[in-house]
N, C-alpha and C positions, 0 to 999 in steps of 0.2 A: 496574705499567711493562713494557712487554714488553721484549725484550732488546737488539732496535735500539733502543730510545731509551738505556735502562742502559748503552751501550755508545758511546752521543754524547754521555752524560751525563760518564761517565768521561774521553772526549778535552776536552771541553770544559774542566775541572779542570785534567788534564792540562798542558793547550797553555796555560789561563792562568798555571798555576804558572810552564811554560817562562815566559815573560813577565816575570816578578819574577826567577828567572836569569837572565835575559841581562840587564835592565837591572843585578842586584847587580855582574855580571863587568863591566859597561862603568861602573858606577864606581869601579870598582878598577884599572880600565887612566886613567879624566880623571876624579879624584877630582872635579874641581870645572863637572862637566857639570850644567846643569840635564836634570833629566827631566819629559816630562810626560805620557804615554795608554799602556797596552798592553795592547791589548785581545784576545781569542780573535776570533778568524776562523772563515769557511769555509776550512778544510784546513788551520788555522794562527796565528801569531800576530803580531804585532809591537809594537814601541815607538817610540815618538818620542823624539828626544834634542836638545839644543842641545848642539855640542861645539866647542872648543875646533880640528878642524879637517876637513877631509873623510876618512874612512873608505880602507878601501886593501882589497882580499882580504886580506894577512896581518894586518891588526885585524881581521879579521869570523876569523879561521882561531884566533889567538891568544884571541879571547872564543868562539869553542869550545871551545877548550882549556880556558879559566878554570871557564865554566859546566857540565865534565864534571867538572873534579875539585871546585867544590860540589856537585855531584851525588851524587857519594860522600861528600862530609862526612855526609848524613846529616841535614838540618835540617829541623828541626821549624817547620810555616806554624802560625803564632798565631793567633787575628782576638784587635784588641784596639778597646774600645770607649772615645773620651772625647769629652772640651769641642770647642766651634769652636774659642775662645780654646787652648788646651793642642795642635792643632791648627797653629796657623798660628805658635803657639813650635817644636811641632817643627820645620816643614816653612818657617823663617825667611828660610833661604840659598835654598828653590826657589820664582822668581817663578811656574812653572806653574800646580803645587800652591795656592801664594798666591789664587791666581785662581780657579781650581777650590772651594776652603776657600769664598771669598766670597761663591761661586754659592749654596751649598749655604740652603737656609732654615735663620733660626733654629728650635733646639729640636729638629730633626730627628740622628738618630744619626749619626755620625761614625764610621766601621769604620775598619780598618788591620789590615794583615796583615806578619808580619815574620817570616823568615827568619834568625834570627841575626844575619848579617852584613848586612842591607838589610830597610828597614818603607817599603810605598807607601801611599797612601789605595788603600778597593780595597773592596769587596763582597763579593768570593770570586766562585762558588764556586774550593774548592783541594783540593788531594792533602792529606793527614794532614801528608808530609815527603817530602824530595827524594829518598831511597830509596828510592817509588814511579815516578821516573821514569827510562827508558833512554836513559844515558847516549850508544844506539849508533841512538836510533829519534826522532831532528832532526837539522834541518839550517839554516845560516841560509842562507837563498837568496839576497839580492840587497837594498841600498840604493839609498833611492829621496827625493828632497825632499817637503816634504811642509808645508802653509802652516797655523799655529797656528789651532787650530779652523776647516782648510778656509777660511781670509778672504787674499785676497792683500793684504792691506795689513798685517798680522799677519807676524809671523820665516821664513823658513823654517827647519824644522827637518829633522834629516836623520830618515828612517825604518830600522829593520831590519826584513824582511821575513822570514819563518825559516817554516817546519812540522815539528810534532810528533807522532809515533803512538806508540798502547803496544809496540810492538815492531818492531825492522828489520826484515823484512819488509815489511810495510806501507810503513813508509818507504821501502822499494828497489819497491816499485810504486808511488808516488807517484811518484817522483823518473820511472819510465819515463813517467807519463803526461804527468809536465810535456814531457820531453823529447819528447813524440810532438805534444806539444801545440807546443812550439817548431815542429818541422819544419810543420805546416800552419798557421803564423800563416799570415793572409790577408796582412798588409803586404809579408812576406819573400814568397811565391806571387804576390800584382798584380804585382811585379817581377824576377822569373822568368822570369813568362809574358808579360809584357808586357800590361798589362793596365789598368788605370791609375796618375797618381799624383797626389802633393800639390807645389804651389808654396809657398812664401812669398811672389810676386809679386803672387797674387792673393790670400792671404792665409791662413791656416790656417785648414784647416774645411771647403775648398770645392776638389773632385774634380773632374780630370782625366782623363776616359774615354779610353784608346787602341783602336784598329781592334778589335783582339781582344778586350779588354772591353767593347764597345760592342755586338758579336754577341749573345754572350751577355744583355746586356742587353735584345737588343729580344728573341731570344727569350724573355727571363720576361716583358717588356711587351707583345709583340704573344700571348702565350696567355694574359695579363690581360685585356688587350681583348677577346679574343674569347669567352672563360667569360664575362663579366661580361655583352654582348650575350646571350650564351645564358641567361644566368639573373636578364633582366627587366631588367637596369642601362639609363640613358640614360648618357650620358658629356658633360661639360659643361666648358669650359676657364674658368677667372676668372686675374683681373691677379697683377701681383708683389705690387705696392701697394697702401693703402687711406687713405683720410684718419685719422685721430687721432677723430675722433667714429662711427665705425663701431669701433675698438676697444676708446675707454671704454664703447661698449654694452652688447660684446661681454663685457664687464669685464677684457679683457686686459694693459686698462694702467693699473690698478690691483690684480691681484692676477698680473702675468708679465712687469712692463718691463725688469725684471733679467736676461732673458733672452731680451729684444725688442732688435733694432739702434737705432741713436740715430736722430730722425727727418731726416727732408729737406723742408726748405722750398720746398713751390712754390705756384706762384697764392696767395700769403698763405694757406696755409693747412703745416700738416704732416701729411705722410706716413710710416708705418712698410710698410717691407717684412715680408709677413706673415710668423707665425709658423705659426698656423695654414689651415684653406682653409673648416673654416666658415662665418664668416661671412659668405663669398662668398656659397655655397649658398644661404646662409640670401636673400642677397638675388634671386637669381635666385626663389627659393621668394617673397617677398613680393613680387615683380614684375605679382604680379597675383591678387584673389581663387579658393580654389578650391573643388569640392565635394564631397564626400563620395565621386562617383561618380570622378573623379579618381586616388584615389588608388590603395594607396600609388605615393609616387615611392620609385624607388630610382637615385641620380645619381650617379655613380661620375668619381675624374678622377685624373693623374698626378700632382699640383700639387706646384711644388717649394716648398717654404716656408725660412724664414731665421729659424734661433738663433745665441743670441749666448753659445756654450758655454762658460768658463773655459778658459781655455788651456791647463792641466794636467788638463783632463778628457780633454781630442782623443785619440782613439786610432785611426789609420786610417781605414776606412772604418764602422767600430760607433758613432763619435759624432763628429757631424760640423759642423760651424753651416750649409749649405747640403746641405738633401735634397730627393728626390723622395717624399711622401707617396701608400702603396698607401690612395686614404684613400674613402671614401663616405661616404653620408647620408639614410638610407632616414625617411620620411615618413609617418605611417599614421596613420588610425585609432587611435580604443582599442580596438575589434571586430577592427580585424586586429592588432593587436601577437602573441599570442602564432605567430601562422603565417610573421609575418615575421623574428620571432627564431629558430624553426624553420630556415627557409627560409634565412637567413646561417650560420648552425650550422653547416650538413650542406654548404653553399656553401666554409665556411675548412675542415674538417677534410677536403672534396675537393678544392681546392688544395696544401694541406699537403702531400701524400698525393700528389697527382701531382709534386713537386720532391723523395720516395722519404721524406719524413719517417713514418714510421709510430708511432711513440712517444709518441704527442700524452698532456701533462695537462692537466685542466682546473681552471681555478679560482674562483673568487664570490666574488665583494666584493659586501657588502650595507651598509644606513645607517648613515652614522658619528653620531655626536649633533648636530654640527653638516651641517646639512642645509638644500636649500631645494626647494622644491615640494611636494604637497597631500601626505600622509600615501599617501591610499589611491594614489596613481598608483604612491607608492611600492613599496607591497606587490603592488599588479596585474604591475609590472614585472618586479621581482623572481621572485614564481612564475611569470610567463614564461620566463626565464630556465634557473629549475630544471626546467622541463617539456621545456623540450630540449632539456638534457643528459641528464634519465633517457631520455627518447626516442630518442638515437645511443646509449642506452647508455654512454655517456662517466662514467667514477669521475671525480669534484670531490671539491675540497677548499671547504672554506664559511671565507671571511676573515671574523668580524664585525664589521660595522661598520669594515669595507673599504676601502668603496667611493668616489667622490668625493663630494665635497657636492653634484654636481649629478647623482646616476645611480647603481644598483648599476649592475652590470658582468659580463662573464665576461670571464678571460684565456688562453688558449691556448696552452701551453710545450712546445714539442717536444724531445727528447732525438737530441742529433747523434751521429756514425760512433765518440765517443770517453766519448760517457755525460753529457755538458755541457749545462745547461737553455737553452735559449733561449727567453726571451718574443717572438713573432710578434702572434698576431693576441688584437682586443680588440672586444669587441664592447660598449657603451657607453650608454646611455640616459643621456638631456643634458634634465633640466628647469626646468635654469636658464637657458640658451639661447632659449625657446619664451618665456619669460616675460620676455625682455629685449626682446621684440624681436617680443613682440605676434602670435606666428603663431598662425591660427586656421583654421580649413575649416570652408564653412555642412555642417549636418550635415544628415540626412533630418526634422526638423521646420521647415528651414530658420532652426535659431539657430545663431549665431559658435561653433563650438568650440575646443576647446585643440588644437592638435596632436602629437604623439608624435613623440617626433625621435632618429632613434639617432645616434651616432658609428661609425661601423662600417674596420677597419682589418682584413685579412687577412694580409695580409705585412708590417708593421709601415712601413718603411722601400728604395724599390729596393735606396738604398747599407748601409744594413746588413744586409740580407736576400741580398746578395750576399754581404756580407763573412764570414755565417755557411755560404751553401751553400759556398762555395770553398773554407773548411776541414770544413767535413763530407766534401766531397768527394777533401778533400786536393789540387786542382785536377783532377786527372782526372774531369769532370763527364762524364755519361752524353751520349752523342751527339746527344740532339734540344736539346742546348745546348749543348753546344760550336762554340768561335768555327772551328774547322777538323775537321771532320768526316774528311774525304778527305785523305787524302795520296798524289799519282800519282809512282813512281819508279822510270825507270825503268835500266836497269842498266849501260845506257851509256849514248852521245850517238844510236850508230844505232837508237834505238826509240826515240825523241826524237817524229819524227810519231805512230806506232802510239800512245804514253803521250796526246799532244796530242789524241787520237781520244777515247781511253778519258774523259777530264777533260769534253771536249764535250760525251759520254755521262753524267757523274753531275753536271754543269751542270746538264740539259734536266730533269732526273728535281727540278732542287730544290736538290740536296746541294751543300753547302759546301768546297767541295774547291780544292786546290794542288798542282803541278805542280812538286816540286825537279826541275829540268833545270841545276844550278849543275854545274862540276866537280868538287863533293867527291864522293869513293869512299860506292859503294854505306852500305856498312856505316856511314858518317860521316853520311849520308842520317837511317837509321833512326833514326841513336839522336840526329839532330837531332830529327825529328819525335817518336818515344819524352819526347824532357827537355817539348818542348810541351805535353804528355797528346793528342794529337793519337790518338784511338781506332782507327781502320784508317790502316792503310798499303798501298799492290798494289805487288809490285814485279813490272817487265814487262821480261822477257827476247824473246829467241828463241822459244822454246816458248811462251808465253799470245800474242804475237805471229802463231803459226801457228794459235790453236784460237778465237782473239779471246774468250781467257781470262784473268784475271788469281788471282796468288799473293795470296796474305792475310797481310800478317804484325797481330795484334791489340794494342793496346795493351801487355795480357796475358802478351805476348809468346810466346801461342797461333800457330798458324802453319799455315792451310790453300791447299794447290796447285791452280792448274788450274781456278778457279771459274767456273763462266759470264760476263760480263760483268752480262748481265741478270738472272741469279740473284745477282750480291753486291750491285745496288742493288736487287733486290727484298728481299731478306735488309734491307738499312740503312735501308730506308722504314719498311719494317714495326716495327723495333726504336724508330723514330724514335717514328711513330705511337705505339707503347704508350708513350712514354717511359721505353723498359729500361734500365735501368744493364746495364756488361757484364761 
């Protein structure tokens, strides 16, 4: 076992043990509380409780002090194995524990862990004693509501989130990271920078794009479309609703109905808003017969789809109910499969890197136990994914058996500016749809053969990708994406005419520029532009007007005086063309 693995295992034990310590502290304060589950999670742990009242910050402070006292008592974590009947007797007054006990198969071992003042259903692992926990290396973070077992029809419990580490230094570093995450929160930045909003009047999870946000979105989408045409794709546009038989044939009504909006009855038929674009692209393919000579088809669409996410799962732009998928489908012959996968992987990496993401990890998911499709097709498809990854020199992890039932896939995950991993690109084979819709092509021998179908998303969805970009750059987008690239600031109103001339010249070259000719003082104008993360501010006074030049104030505070207007425009156009960050 590597040192990293040992450290991870140690942290898991620490966090799992801390969750038990927290539960004991809560029961000391609220002896009649019902306890549910308390697992270790990434960067910490939580425990769910059914409490007689809502918790306050003062309650969390008291729980913290009680936990520190329990830790100092040096309590041993002891494993106990009992029968199901004994477990039911022991937890007779704990309704959630009884439900968990009843779900355990007959004859299966039931293990508990006791630490003196508290016993819990648990498989472990734990540290040997509370003395191995550091009372200065944990923090209770916040509380949240959580439905028991994640079902909205079940009782709402109080979840206490916490973090725990092996030493105070790691705790401080993590809390600093949380502060950074809070500053970068796309919901906060979206409001401050006037980019988007969400309104209950339209229903939760549906986004309103403001003019500044729409500018950025248009820059993303225009680049997306241009590059797709350059890479041999054609664009399609498809409807937002489809008859029920389409979703029955695709399997969505059988496997995905809970995540679809309720049907609308029209013309004595049920119509559903689309949760995915693929059945519509398939209908375009099925519109006529196709020969191997026509293939491959690469069809792309920025298609808006609708999924009924639970209200508690909605999160700004990251989890919404209506979003625009960066979607494409590739229809190819078996002979074309390998080269197509290599090309789409190269394209995916190019797109992610163009937006400034360089730290990219790949994950290959292979055939699960339950699957559809010819095993030989699975093997060939999986091999083509492996070869594509290896041809790009891309390190990857294999998730054995982790593929969808309908095909293997590659997921690409990027790391943002503060080290968080986000899953964006997906390249997914689909042996299910081609069978369900009887999709074929006429091969060289004149026989009809099954088409290979690949789902492919480069950015994921425009909404979520926008949110990731916003947090990655903390709102300070590179100039090519900035809603306003240049703010023109005359030092007084007598230079407004010259400022207007400069503005016209900037716009003539396609730059997104605006003039601040308000009555504010110059420093206030600069501060306003900086607060809106504008990359360039042009300060214009007597000297600049006389020499047909500009003084440049960069977003980062750097200053450059007396630059000729044409030279400034040329430099910005180069930065925009090369998609550089300031």
